[in-house]
BAZA-845333 format. One record per residue (C-alpha): residue number from 1; residue in one letter; y, x, z. Coordinates in nm, 4 decimals. Last residue first. Example, Ala and Ser with C-alpha at 12.3 -4.5 7.8 and 13.67 -1.06 7.14 Angstrom:
<recs>
[2,"S",[-0.1060,1.3670,0.7140]]
[1,"A",[-0.4500,1.2300,0.7800]]
</recs>
This chain:
<recs>
[195,"H",[4.4427,4.4416,3.0251]]
[194,"K",[4.8251,4.4392,3.0172]]
[193,"H",[4.8152,4.2347,2.7009]]
[192,"G",[5.0181,4.3046,2.3878]]
[191,"H",[4.7458,4.5159,2.2314]]
[190,"R",[4.4951,4.2276,2.2277]]
[189,"F",[4.7239,3.9999,2.0274]]
[188,"L",[4.5238,3.9406,1.7116]]
[187,"V",[4.1691,3.9371,1.8512]]
[186,"V",[4.2301,3.7413,2.1708]]
[185,"H",[4.4606,3.5006,1.9847]]
[184,"I",[4.1834,3.4420,1.7309]]
[183,"L",[3.9707,3.3224,2.0232]]
[182,"S",[4.2318,3.0641,2.1195]]
[181,"G",[4.2554,2.9490,1.7579]]
[180,"S",[3.8779,2.9201,1.7433]]
[179,"I",[3.8818,2.6930,2.0475]]
[178,"F",[4.1279,2.4622,1.8748]]
[177,"A",[3.9227,2.4655,1.5526]]
[176,"Q",[3.6040,2.3889,1.7473]]
[175,"L",[3.7765,2.0866,1.9005]]
[174,"L",[3.8938,1.9854,1.5524]]
[173,"A",[3.5364,2.0100,1.4210]]
[172,"L",[3.4208,1.7930,1.7117]]
[171,"T",[3.6806,1.5326,1.6193]]
[170,"R",[3.5674,1.5419,1.2545]]
[169,"T",[3.2003,1.4990,1.3484]]
[168,"D",[3.2682,1.1887,1.5587]]
[167,"A",[3.3152,1.1863,1.9328]]
[166,"L",[3.1740,0.9492,2.1942]]
[165,"D",[2.8208,1.0936,2.2145]]
[164,"F",[2.9657,1.4439,2.1949]]
[163,"L",[3.1877,1.3712,2.4954]]
[162,"S",[2.8815,1.2502,2.6898]]
[161,"P",[2.7045,1.5754,2.5979]]
[160,"G",[3.0094,1.7799,2.7093]]
[159,"I",[3.0162,1.6482,3.0658]]
[158,"F",[2.7632,1.9134,3.1723]]
[157,"F",[2.9132,2.2116,2.9893]]
[156,"G",[3.2691,2.1135,3.0711]]
[155,"T",[3.1809,2.0871,3.4401]]
[154,"V",[3.0063,2.4259,3.4321]]
[153,"T",[3.3170,2.5803,3.2755]]
[152,"S",[3.5410,2.4142,3.5347]]
[151,"L",[3.3196,2.5391,3.8185]]
[150,"I",[3.3310,2.8935,3.6758]]
[149,"V",[3.7103,2.8797,3.6435]]
[148,"L",[3.7370,2.7402,3.9974]]
[147,"A",[3.5178,3.0178,4.1377]]
[146,"F",[3.7235,3.2837,3.9562]]
[145,"L",[4.0433,3.1308,4.0981]]
[144,"V",[3.8936,3.1275,4.4488]]
[143,"A",[3.8035,3.4963,4.4105]]
[142,"T",[4.1612,3.5688,4.2999]]
[141,"A",[4.2975,3.3883,4.6066]]
[140,"P",[4.0709,3.5965,4.8330]]
[139,"I",[4.1515,3.9239,4.6482]]
[138,"G",[4.5285,3.9072,4.6704]]
[137,"F",[4.7974,3.6919,4.5042]]
[136,"N",[5.0035,3.9302,4.2913]]
[135,"P",[4.7800,4.2373,4.2627]]
[134,"R",[4.4623,4.0264,4.2292]]
[133,"A",[4.5994,3.7562,3.9953]]
[132,"I",[4.7157,3.9572,3.6932]]
[131,"C",[4.4575,4.2380,3.6628]]
[130,"W",[4.1659,4.0219,3.7756]]
[129,"I",[4.2501,3.7163,3.5668]]
[128,"A",[4.3057,3.9373,3.2606]]
[127,"M",[3.9779,4.1272,3.3046]]
[126,"G",[3.7851,3.8018,3.3461]]
[125,"V",[3.9482,3.6647,3.0298]]
[124,"P",[3.8695,3.9948,2.8528]]
[123,"I",[3.4992,3.9473,2.9374]]
[122,"R",[3.5071,3.5704,2.8707]]
[121,"H",[3.5722,3.6396,2.5031]]
[120,"L",[3.2129,3.7527,2.4642]]
[119,"A",[3.0700,3.4287,2.6054]]
[118,"I",[3.2960,3.2176,2.3841]]
[117,"A",[3.1965,3.4160,2.0737]]
[116,"Y",[2.8305,3.3759,2.1709]]
[115,"A",[2.8707,2.9976,2.2046]]
[114,"L",[3.0630,2.9718,1.8755]]
[113,"A",[2.7844,3.1457,1.6830]]
[112,"S",[2.5076,2.9582,1.8705]]
[111,"G",[2.6030,2.6198,1.7317]]
[110,"N",[2.8426,2.3560,1.8593]]
[109,"E",[2.5609,2.1103,1.9373]]
[108,"P",[2.3982,2.3817,2.1540]]
[107,"L",[2.6760,2.3366,2.4112]]
[106,"L",[2.8894,2.6419,2.4888]]
[105,"A",[3.1996,2.4808,2.3346]]
[104,"V",[3.2005,2.2140,2.6071]]
[103,"G",[3.2107,2.4851,2.8729]]
[102,"D",[3.4907,2.6676,2.6899]]
[101,"I",[3.6887,2.3410,2.6844]]
[100,"V",[3.6420,2.3136,3.0621]]
[99,"A",[3.7554,2.6770,3.0994]]
[98,"H",[4.0688,2.6058,2.8930]]
[97,"M",[4.1461,2.3142,3.1249]]
[96,"L",[4.1019,2.5521,3.4205]]
[95,"L",[4.3446,2.8036,3.2691]]
[94,"G",[4.5967,2.5287,3.1975]]
[93,"A",[4.5692,2.3975,3.5535]]
[92,"A",[4.6172,2.7525,3.6874]]
[91,"A",[4.9304,2.7954,3.4750]]
[90,"L",[5.0704,2.4625,3.5939]]
[89,"G",[4.9903,2.5395,3.9570]]
[88,"V",[5.1505,2.8844,3.9393]]
[87,"I",[5.4526,2.7310,3.7666]]
[86,"F",[5.4870,2.4665,4.0383]]
[85,"L",[5.4358,2.7244,4.3136]]
[84,"H",[5.7173,2.9526,4.2016]]
[83,"A",[5.6166,3.3134,4.2666]]
[82,"T",[5.9128,3.4070,4.0449]]
[81,"D",[5.7785,3.7071,3.8561]]
[80,"T",[5.4099,3.6268,3.9120]]
[79,"A",[5.4676,3.2670,3.8044]]
[78,"K",[5.6715,3.3736,3.5033]]
[77,"H",[5.3873,3.6058,3.4013]]
[76,"F",[5.1309,3.3301,3.4511]]
[75,"L",[5.3387,3.0732,3.2601]]
[74,"R",[5.3975,3.3171,2.9768]]
[73,"E",[5.0267,3.3959,2.9614]]
[72,"L",[4.9307,3.0269,2.9557]]
[71,"L",[5.1789,2.9518,2.6765]]
[70,"I",[5.0436,3.2423,2.4712]]
[69,"P",[4.6894,3.1201,2.5416]]
[68,"F",[4.7796,2.7765,2.3929]]
[67,"A",[4.9605,2.9047,2.0815]]
[66,"L",[4.6436,3.0109,1.8980]]
[65,"G",[4.4749,2.6812,1.9821]]
[64,"L",[4.7749,2.4983,1.8364]]
[63,"T",[4.7480,2.7124,1.5232]]
[62,"I",[4.3758,2.6300,1.4967]]
[61,"V",[4.4750,2.2622,1.5279]]
[60,"F",[4.7042,2.2978,1.2251]]
[59,"A",[4.4269,2.4653,1.0236]]
[58,"A",[4.1854,2.1882,1.1309]]
[57,"L",[4.4268,1.9299,0.9912]]
[56,"W",[4.3696,2.1059,0.6607]]
[55,"G",[4.0246,1.9575,0.6264]]
[54,"A",[3.8219,1.8305,0.9214]]
[53,"Q",[3.4589,1.9011,0.8258]]
[52,"Q",[3.5021,2.1851,0.5758]]
[51,"L",[3.7913,2.3396,0.7679]]
[50,"A",[3.5883,2.3347,1.0909]]
[49,"E",[3.2884,2.4918,0.9149]]
[48,"P",[3.5037,2.7644,0.7589]]
[47,"V",[3.6637,2.8358,1.0996]]
[46,"V",[3.3356,2.8605,1.2948]]
[45,"H",[3.1082,3.0746,1.0788]]
[44,"M",[3.2521,3.3708,0.8889]]
[43,"T",[3.6003,3.3973,1.0397]]
[42,"I",[3.5073,3.3071,1.3983]]
[41,"I",[3.1841,3.5054,1.4197]]
[40,"A",[3.3344,3.8127,1.2519]]
[39,"A",[3.6480,3.8106,1.4677]]
[38,"I",[3.4474,3.7699,1.7892]]
[37,"T",[3.2195,4.0601,1.6932]]
[36,"L",[3.5137,4.2794,1.5990]]
[35,"L",[3.6861,4.2019,1.9286]]
[34,"I",[3.3813,4.2746,2.1426]]
[33,"V",[3.3005,4.5992,1.9589]]
[32,"G",[3.6612,4.7171,1.9785]]
[31,"D",[3.6930,4.6424,2.3505]]
[30,"L",[3.3653,4.8230,2.4197]]
[29,"I",[3.4889,5.1303,2.2271]]
[28,"R",[3.8316,5.1200,2.3914]]
[27,"K",[3.6732,5.0837,2.7375]]
[26,"A",[3.4422,5.3797,2.6755]]
[25,"T",[3.7419,5.5912,2.5766]]
[24,"P",[3.9421,5.4826,2.8837]]
[23,"N",[3.6813,5.6199,3.1248]]
[22,"K",[3.7848,5.6166,3.4915]]
[21,"H",[4.0581,5.3535,3.4688]]
[20,"S",[3.8306,5.1537,3.2417]]
[19,"A",[3.5759,5.1265,3.5221]]
[18,"A",[3.7997,4.8932,3.7224]]
[17,"Y",[3.8698,4.6683,3.4222]]
[16,"I",[3.5011,4.6737,3.3300]]
[15,"A",[3.4075,4.5627,3.6816]]
[14,"P",[3.6809,4.2945,3.6766]]
[13,"G",[3.5531,4.1548,3.3424]]
[12,"L",[3.1828,4.1447,3.4370]]
[11,"L",[3.2431,3.8231,3.6298]]
[10,"L",[3.3566,3.6462,3.3124]]
[9,"A",[3.0649,3.7923,3.1147]]
[8,"A",[2.8168,3.6733,3.3789]]
[7,"I",[2.9657,3.3237,3.3640]]
[6,"S",[2.9477,3.3231,2.9832]]
[5,"L",[2.5847,3.4408,2.9874]]
[4,"L",[2.4916,3.1743,3.2410]]
[3,"L",[2.6402,2.9042,3.0175]]
[2,"T",[2.4805,3.0597,2.7082]]
[1,"M",[2.1355,3.0299,2.8710]]
</recs>
């Protein structure tokens, strides 16, 4: 169920982005509700659990997760400025890797709090992909990118159980810490984004 919800949220992003031009007040309200919900889930459930299971190493991994979207954004902006294929490929690979991690995070083993936070954060991700990729690469390329993100998420969701079988509790806590850092980025740096 959470997998379908996250895919729907991703695809809802472009519709909300388009509608926000007509009603900016509604977009601000929706944006605020999404961000407050993500912040509450992360600070009250996911981060404390990761710190309890993995100690202070989890705090370092949260910082890495926080830096990962910043790196992706810089790569995407550089790619759109220079249209350099290597940078476009690197940014797309990073986005797809993030989608695989999102898919793993949607598994029931991670708890419903993290799954709902992931699903909610997919709305701004969909908005960002639409507002960056469509004007620079066109609708067909943007549609392919959305399809690849969805496929990567589904892949992460279905290979996740085998990863859980191999991983110990501390490793899983560190994975949750990394994902939490990425979600914290959405909350803290929302005003710096074009979307």
